[in-house]
N, C-alpha and C positions, 0 to 999 in steps of 0.2 A: 468492619474491622480495620482498625488503624494500620495493621500490617499490609493489608492489601491496599490501602490508599498510598502508603509509602513506596510499595512495590510499583504500584501504577506510575506514580510520579517518576520514579527511577527508570522504568521502562520508556517512558516518553523522552527523557533526557538522554538516555542511552541510545535509543533508536535514532533520534535526530543526530547525536554525536557519530554514530556509526555512518550516517549518510555523508556527514562532513568529511570523516575520515577516508571514506572511499573516494570522495571528490578530490581530497588533498593527494591521495596517492595515485589515483588513475584518471583523474579528470572526468570527462563526460561518460567514459566507459565505466566508471565507479558508479554513477547514477544508474546506467543500464543494468549492472549486476545487482545493485541493491533492489532495484525494482523488481526483477525476476525472483530474487531470493525471498523478499518480503512477502509475496503472493503465496508461496509454497508455505512458509511458516505461519502466515495467518490463517490459512485454510486447515491447518492442524490445530493451532491454538483456539480457533473458533469453536472447537467441539467442547471446550471446557467453559461452563457457566460459573460466573463469579458474582460477588455482591460488592460493589464499591460505593461509598457514601450512601448506602441504603437502597441503591437501585441494582436491579439484575441486569447483567450485560455479558455479552460473549468476550472471551479474553483476547481474541485477535484484533479487535478494533484499533489498537494503538499502531501495531506494525502495518496493518492494512492502510491505515490513514496516511502513514509515512510515504505511501506510493504517490499521494498528491504533492508532496513536498518535492520528491523527485522531478516530477512532470513541471511543477511551477518553476523550479530552479532552471530546468532545461529551457522552458517557455521564455523566461526572462533574459537568460544569457545567450541561448543559441536559436531561439525562434520555435514557432509552432510545430514545424516538420520534425525537428529533433525531438520534441516531447512526444509527438506521435509514435516515433520509432520505439521509444521506451515502452509505451502502451503495447505496440504490437509484439515486442519480443516478451514481455511479461505474459501476454495472452498465449503465446506459443509454449511458454515454460510450464503454464498451467495444464495446457492440453497434454504435453509430454508427461507431466507428473501424474495426471489422471490415467493415462494409457498405461504407464509403467508400474503404478501402484496396483492396477487391476491385474495386470500380468503376474505380478508377485503372488497374488492370491491362487493363481491356478497351479502353481507348483506343489507337488506333494511333499509334505515335509519328511525329514529323515527320522528314523527312530530316535527318541531321546531329544528331539528339537523342543526348544521351550518358547521360542518367539512367535511361531505361527498363530496361536490363539490371539496373542496382542495385536499382531498385524492385522488379523481378520477383524477384531473389534474396531481397530482404528480405520482401516481402509474400507471396510464394507459400508460405512455410513459416508465416506467421502465423496462418491460420485454426485449425490444430490447437493452437498455442500459445494462442491467443486463447480458444478453447473451454475449454481446461484451466484458463486463468486465470479465466474467468467462473465455472466451477463451484467451483473451489477458493476463489476470492475470496468468493463468495455464501455458501458453507457456513461457511468459516472465520470470516468477518467477522460473520455472523449469530450463530454460537456465541460469538464474542468479546463482542458486545453482551449477549447473554443472560448469559453467565458474569459479566461485569463488574457487571451489575444484581444477580445473584444474590449475589455477594460484597459488593456495596454494602449490600445488605439484612442480611446476616449479619455483616459487619464495618464497621459505619459508623464515622464519625469521621475527622478530618483525619490522624490519625497512622497510619491503616490504608490510605492511599491506595496506597502502594507494594505492599501485599499484593494489593488489588483489580486493580491494573495488571497486575502480573506473574502472578498466579494465572489471570487470563483469558487473557492474551496467550500464555504458554508452551504451554498446551493447544491453543489455536487455531492456533498457528504449526505444531505437530506436524501437525495435520489438514491444514492447507494445504500443507505440504511433501510429504506422501505422496500426497495426492489430485492435486496438479499434476503431480508427477513422473511417477506412473504413467500418467495421461492424456496428457501431453505427450510422453513419451519411450519408452514401453514399445513395442517393436517397431522403434524407431529405434536405440536402444542395447541391448546385452545386459542381462538382468535384474539382474545383480549391479551393473552400472554405473548403472542406474536406482536401485537401492537406495542405492548410494554417493552419487549425487546428492542424493537425498532426505535421508539422514542427515546429509551434510555441510552442505547447505543449512540444515537445521534447527539444527545446531550453531552456524552463523553467525547464524541468527535469534534463537537464545537470547541471544547476545551483543549484538545489537542491541536485543532486548527489555530487556535490563539496562540498556543505554546510555539508553534513552528516559525512564527513570524520573525523573530530575532535571527533564526537559522538561515532563512533565505537572504537576509541582509548580510550575514557572515559569508554565505556562498558567493555572493555577488562581490564582496570584498576580497575574497580570496582569488576570484577570477581576474579581477582588475589589477590585483598586485602580483599576479603571476604565481600564486601559491596553490596551483593545481597540478596534477599530473606528475608528482614527485618521482614516481617509479617509470615514467615513459620518457624514453629518449626521442630526440626529433625524428630519427628514422624508423622509430616503432609507432608514431602517430599516424594512423590512417584516417583520411578524410572521410567522414560519414556521409554517405550520399543523402541529399535531401529527399524527402517524400512529397507527393503532392500536398500542398496546403489545404 
């Protein structure tokens, strides 16, 4: 459907635009906030299957793929330790979301409540999806940070940023697509359907990864020209402690 394609392109541009907006307003803290928010949204969106360009895919792949842009921006500008911090906070946010969503289901609804059946339909399926997302997110993003740092050392320089960005992200997205699809859907769908979901999702993620390249250049330009942290005063900026590299 043409409408799905247009909406998908709009979601890509809108998602990357929101990352830059968060970076513009809150600097590094905006990257952290979006990384955590994107994981929660993606794990709800992933429940919806859509057809784009004739291929079946899960809807959450755009927002989830955006987490790689946040860590790549952090790796390029602030270093590997700060990028890992985004991953760890995102990991914690998903664990908290899983715990609180399951606690919600334990409450007995009041007479006349209309939301409980919908919440049960949504959250009952989430534990397996969330566990798959946690594992794939942690493995693929940690690989992405490692790979970006590896290529940054091998291919330094401003004109090699696009290589660092894509070389790290494309392999990490492949890892993410297959790990997530097999943990989340094997046994729910036939094996070939799971493989199709993984491959089609990866194809879409390759397109998303290619589309994020101009945005990482914009983020670096924003940093170098002092166009980040608009809502932060100097006395509000807290130095983020480095983690072990």
